Phi, psi and omega in degrees: 000317183292334183274353181236100183295334179294316177293319180297324178298314180298318180294319179297315182294318185282317191250323179283311178279341175086012181291339182270353183296330180298326180300311183288330175295316179300318181299312183289322184288341175268316185294315184300310179298322179299318181294314182291320180292324180293338180278331188247339181263145177290160181237168177294327178244093187296327183287334185261319192252326187274160177088165185293332184297331183253009182298320181293326178297312180299314182295318181295316180294318178297317177298320178302309181296318182292316182292322177295312184298311183284331175294321177295321179290322177293316177299329181277002180054049178273351179252122181055045183298332181291345183272344184272140173286151179288159180297319180295325179293319177298319186284318188267314183276326182256003173057042177266125179292161181300319182298321181291322178294314179298317180297317180297317180297317181290322178294318179293323176299318178298318179297317180297313181297318179297317179293322178300315180290326178296320178291325179280345186304315180301319179291321178293317181292321177297318178294321179295323179294318179293319181278357180058047179277133180300150181300322180297323179290324177295316179297318178297320179297316178299320178297318179293321179299317177295317181300312182291312184298314181293317183295314180292325183290341177299334175288337173293324176294321177298314180297320179299319182289317184288319184242047183299324182271355181236087185298320182295322181296315182286331175294317177295321182299308186292325179289316179294320181299312181294319180295312181296318181297320179296316180294316181297320180295328177289325183278321185283304182203111189306318181298345177288338181285127183296327179293312180297321181291319179296318178296323179295323178291314181292331179270356182057043177244138181258137174281151176294149180294160179266122180268122179225120176053041177086353179255147178249121181255129179302145183300321179297320179296316179296318182297307185286327176296317179296319181287324176295321176294320180296314181289319178299321177296321179296317180296318178294318179295322178296313180294321177298317181295323177297313180298317181294317183289319187274351178256004178283000000 
């Protein structure tokens, strides 16, 4: 942290100055009521959602949506944006190389996602205990939540780099991007959707394989291959955008 001033700036703004505390407050103030209400209020589908047996599913899905949404906003510097130095200023005035800037952004994103899940952990573990969810399933859920939140938020870093001077453009981009991607994954192949895939794991239900050119690919293989390609594309796009922006 001490050797990378870009990372140190983000940590100071979020945790020392306290501008990031609102993010974690929003996550908890939304997640907690959803969890408590899902335990006591009836649902449209009583067999799937209501009652203690499905409490962990509701909590995990809500956590998934919240962590992805707020991770994308944090990556997009929507909180205390006026406090951050511009990328060009870091590169030209402070002599920070492109690799150091990219590394700092990714490390801070990892720190934010980890802290978000750490704050949600008591509610998730409490729900898992009530639903009698195995420890291995809880651990797998935490791993998937981090994977999805960090992976999707990397596109927020891309938007920040491309539209650094146009806050409204990048805000519209990440929200539209996430919404369109979610809808397309539901329409094209359901196991590609992170919500549907997480629910299938928690329900111990397997999706049918995907048939392509006479070959059948397991749903899990298609899901993770697609997401690794998706995240890899985001990382490449982010680095390309940094080079283009900082060399102009």
